[in-house]
FITI-136631 format. One record per residue: residue number from 1; residue in one letter; x negated, y, z negated of N, C-alpha, C in turn. Coordinates in steps of 0.001 Angstrom, whole numbers, plus 500000, padded with zeros to 6 digits. Atoms other than C-alpha are relative to their C-alpha. Last residue first. Layout:
REM residues N
[r NUM; A; [X; Y; Z]; [X; Y; Z]; [X; Y; Z]]
...
***
This chain:
REM residues 86
[r 86; A; [498767; 500749; 499724]; [519350; 493276; 501941]; [500917; 499969; 498802]]
[r 85; L; [499782; 501101; 500933]; [516723; 495983; 501534]; [501346; 499338; 500297]]
[r 84; I; [498577; 500182; 500239]; [515623; 498156; 504467]; [500181; 498753; 499124]]
[r 83; K; [499625; 501383; 500302]; [511958; 499210; 504308]; [501484; 499943; 499659]]
[r 82; I; [499035; 499955; 501098]; [511242; 502516; 506027]; [500527; 498592; 499783]]
[r 81; S; [500700; 500195; 501268]; [508081; 502046; 508138]; [500930; 500048; 498790]]
[r 80; K; [500437; 501394; 500138]; [510058; 501471; 511351]; [499329; 499736; 498654]]
[r 79; W; [498859; 500817; 500382]; [511954; 504763; 511032]; [499599; 498545; 499793]]
[r 78; D; [499135; 500270; 498860]; [508732; 506716; 511040]; [501081; 499034; 499550]]
[r 77; C; [499618; 501409; 499906]; [506806; 508398; 508262]; [500797; 499826; 501284]]
[r 76; Y; [500446; 500617; 501246]; [504979; 511684; 507611]; [500358; 498517; 499938]]
[r 75; G; [500946; 501079; 499783]; [505301; 512730; 511268]; [499484; 499338; 498734]]
[r 74; K; [501337; 499511; 500308]; [506889; 516153; 510729]; [498935; 498919; 500129]]
[r 73; S; [500343; 498961; 499020]; [510064; 515057; 512547]; [498603; 500563; 499757]]
[r 72; V; [500268; 500643; 498715]; [510163; 511816; 510546]; [499594; 501044; 501039]]
[r 71; A; [501265; 500731; 500110]; [509812; 513659; 507224]; [499637; 499333; 501321]]
[r 70; D; [501076; 499020; 500069]; [512550; 516179; 508158]; [498637; 499305; 499953]]
[r 69; K; [500130; 499416; 498663]; [514924; 513402; 509250]; [498862; 501011; 500047]]
[r 68; L; [500583; 500993; 499099]; [514248; 511545; 505996]; [499811; 500554; 501404]]
[r 67; A; [501408; 500161; 500368]; [514826; 514648; 503850]; [499310; 498988; 500912]]
[r 66; A; [500741; 498825; 499532]; [518053; 515475; 505709]; [498515; 499878; 499682]]
[r 65; D; [500019; 500005; 498536]; [519407; 511946; 505249]; [499183; 501168; 500543]]
[r 64; L; [500872; 501044; 499467]; [518429; 511701; 501574]; [499884; 500065; 501517]]
[r 63; G; [499259; 501204; 499664]; [519889; 515005; 500445]; [499077; 499020; 500696]]
[r 62; M; [499524; 499985; 498618]; [518298; 518438; 500520]; [500943; 498859; 500321]]
[r 61; K; [499610; 498664; 499532]; [517762; 519176; 496807]; [500670; 499957; 501372]]
[r 60; N; [498893; 499489; 500814]; [517732; 515696; 495296]; [500522; 501331; 500518]]
[r 59; I; [498834; 500829; 499699]; [515629; 514369; 498175]; [501207; 500468; 499202]]
[r 58; N; [499516; 499638; 498664]; [513213; 517293; 497844]; [501238; 499202; 500372]]
[r 57; R; [499301; 498714; 500131]; [512946; 516695; 494083]; [500535; 500477; 501344]]
[r 56; L; [498723; 500266; 500663]; [512126; 513039; 494729]; [500802; 501288; 499828]]
[r 55; G; [499129; 500616; 499000]; [509449; 514113; 497212]; [501368; 499661; 499429]]
[r 54; S; [499443; 498892; 499230]; [507982; 516437; 494584]; [500888; 499484; 501131]]
[r 53; A; [499046; 499303; 500855]; [507584; 513447; 492276]; [500624; 501175; 500744]]
[r 52; S; [500626; 499290; 501102]; [505949; 511457; 495047]; [501088; 500685; 499181]]
[r 51; T; [499907; 498550; 500032]; [507762; 508950; 497206]; [499241; 500563; 498815]]
[r 50; T; [501090; 499612; 500885]; [507295; 505367; 498324]; [499935; 501518; 500019]]
[r 49; L; [500953; 498981; 499571]; [510665; 504486; 499810]; [498907; 500156; 498955]]
[r 48; S; [501072; 499838; 500973]; [512966; 501454; 499604]; [498987; 500987; 500564]]
[r 47; I; [501340; 499891; 499447]; [516259; 501441; 501470]; [499014; 500208; 498870]]
[r 46; W; [501008; 499552; 500953]; [519727; 500240; 500501]; [498659; 500046; 500699]]
[r 45; C; [500959; 500988; 500461]; [522391; 500002; 503196]; [499093; 500634; 498940]]
[r 44; D; [499313; 500911; 500920]; [525483; 501729; 504612]; [499069; 498879; 499542]]
[r 43; Q; [500210; 501345; 499459]; [523549; 503331; 507523]; [500670; 498925; 499147]]
[r 42; E; [499793; 499959; 498560]; [524802; 506894; 506880]; [499846; 498617; 500639]]
[r 41; V; [498577; 500035; 499688]; [525157; 506230; 503140]; [500243; 499920; 501503]]
[r 40; Y; [499926; 499180; 498794]; [521500; 505347; 502534]; [501422; 499897; 500545]]
[r 39; Y; [498881; 500473; 499193]; [521459; 504046; 498955]; [500169; 500973; 501157]]
[r 38; F; [498959; 499014; 499745]; [518002; 504731; 497585]; [501111; 499346; 500803]]
[r 37; K; [498936; 500472; 499121]; [515446; 502405; 496020]; [501055; 501094; 500092]]
[r 36; K; [498608; 499786; 500391]; [512301; 503955; 494587]; [500927; 499396; 501037]]
[r 35; K; [499248; 500809; 499042]; [508603; 503045; 494651]; [501447; 500050; 499545]]
[r 34; F; [499010; 500933; 500519]; [506988; 505944; 492820]; [500540; 499171; 501148]]
[r 33; L; [499105; 500736; 499104]; [503878; 508014; 493530]; [500919; 499052; 499248]]
[r 32; N; [499047; 500583; 500942]; [502133; 510733; 491466]; [501098; 499291; 500797]]
[r 31; V; [498672; 499391; 499970]; [499333; 511365; 493964]; [500899; 499247; 499018]]
[r 30; D; [498911; 500753; 499403]; [495757; 510376; 493178]; [501322; 500747; 499892]]
[r 29; F; [498804; 499502; 500667]; [492923; 512815; 492546]; [501175; 499319; 500687]]
[r 28; T; [498799; 499751; 499211]; [489829; 510908; 493596]; [501104; 500506; 499094]]
[r 27; R; [498822; 500655; 500550]; [486337; 511092; 492115]; [501188; 500293; 500907]]
[r 26; K; [498753; 500034; 499229]; [482822; 512026; 493237]; [501108; 499266; 499250]]
[r 25; T; [499828; 501295; 499363]; [480097; 512811; 490715]; [501364; 499984; 500661]]
[r 24; R; [498782; 500269; 499241]; [478868; 516251; 489677]; [499963; 498604; 500616]]
[r 23; R; [500314; 501026; 499018]; [476369; 517013; 486897]; [501305; 499598; 500686]]
[r 22; K; [499660; 499557; 498641]; [477357; 520272; 485195]; [499565; 499022; 501084]]
[r 21; S; [501265; 499505; 499462]; [475632; 519289; 481899]; [500140; 500449; 501455]]
[r 20; H; [500405; 498841; 500806]; [479082; 519027; 480292]; [498700; 500606; 500526]]
[r 19; S; [500334; 500294; 501388]; [480173; 516737; 483101]; [499598; 501277; 499273]]
[r 18; V; [501068; 499100; 500430]; [481933; 517724; 486300]; [499763; 499758; 498521]]
[r 17; N; [500035; 499996; 501453]; [483945; 514996; 488006]; [498843; 500899; 499613]]
[r 16; N; [501152; 500308; 500831]; [484189; 516096; 491610]; [500390; 499876; 498541]]
[r 15; G; [500626; 498876; 500674]; [486875; 516104; 494273]; [498821; 499524; 499176]]
[r 14; I; [501307; 500349; 500545]; [488648; 513897; 496747]; [499391; 501254; 499401]]
[r 13; M; [501047; 499030; 499698]; [492370; 514228; 497404]; [498704; 499549; 499356]]
[r 12; A; [501043; 499796; 500996]; [494914; 511406; 497532]; [498969; 501003; 500498]]
[r 11; K; [500902; 501131; 500153]; [497870; 511822; 499861]; [498887; 500373; 499035]]
[r 10; K; [501119; 499777; 500910]; [500948; 514028; 500205]; [499156; 498738; 499907]]
[r 9; G; [501284; 500210; 499340]; [503039; 513389; 503321]; [498807; 500247; 499101]]
[r 8; T; [500758; 498754; 499913]; [506134; 514982; 501761]; [498665; 499845; 500709]]
[r 7; I; [499132; 498842; 499830]; [508726; 512237; 502291]; [499188; 501278; 500210]]
[r 6; Q; [499297; 500099; 498725]; [506727; 509033; 502851]; [500892; 501203; 500256]]
[r 5; C; [498563; 499814; 500185]; [504232; 509891; 500103]; [500679; 499983; 501367]]
[r 4; I; [499456; 498865; 499261]; [500775; 508468; 500812]; [501502; 500051; 499768]]
[r 3; K; [499574; 499021; 500995]; [498698; 506193; 498561]; [500460; 501273; 500697]]
[r 2; S; [500777; 498778; 499960]; [498519; 503321; 501011]; [500599; 501012; 499034]]
[r 1; M; [499156; 498819; 500000]; [500000; 500000; 500000]; [499115; 501238; 500000]]
***
C-alpha cells in the first residue's frame, strides 16, 4: 500500500532529523492516512478508500461523489483504483 491519499493526493515528505548538536539525518514525514469504507449512493455500493484526515474533511464538506470526481479530474486516483466491496 502506497502512502498516498486518494482524495487529496498528499504523500510522504522527506526532511531532516536535527539533533541538539545540529547534526542532520534524513527522515520521512508520513501522512495521517486511514482506510475507510463509504457508502457510494450513486452506484449503490460500498467502497474502500485510503484517505488522509484532510481528505475526510473534504468528503464531509463536498460530499463523496463530488470529492471523488474532483480527485479523478486532478489525477490523484482513477476509477479502477477505487476498491468496491461486496
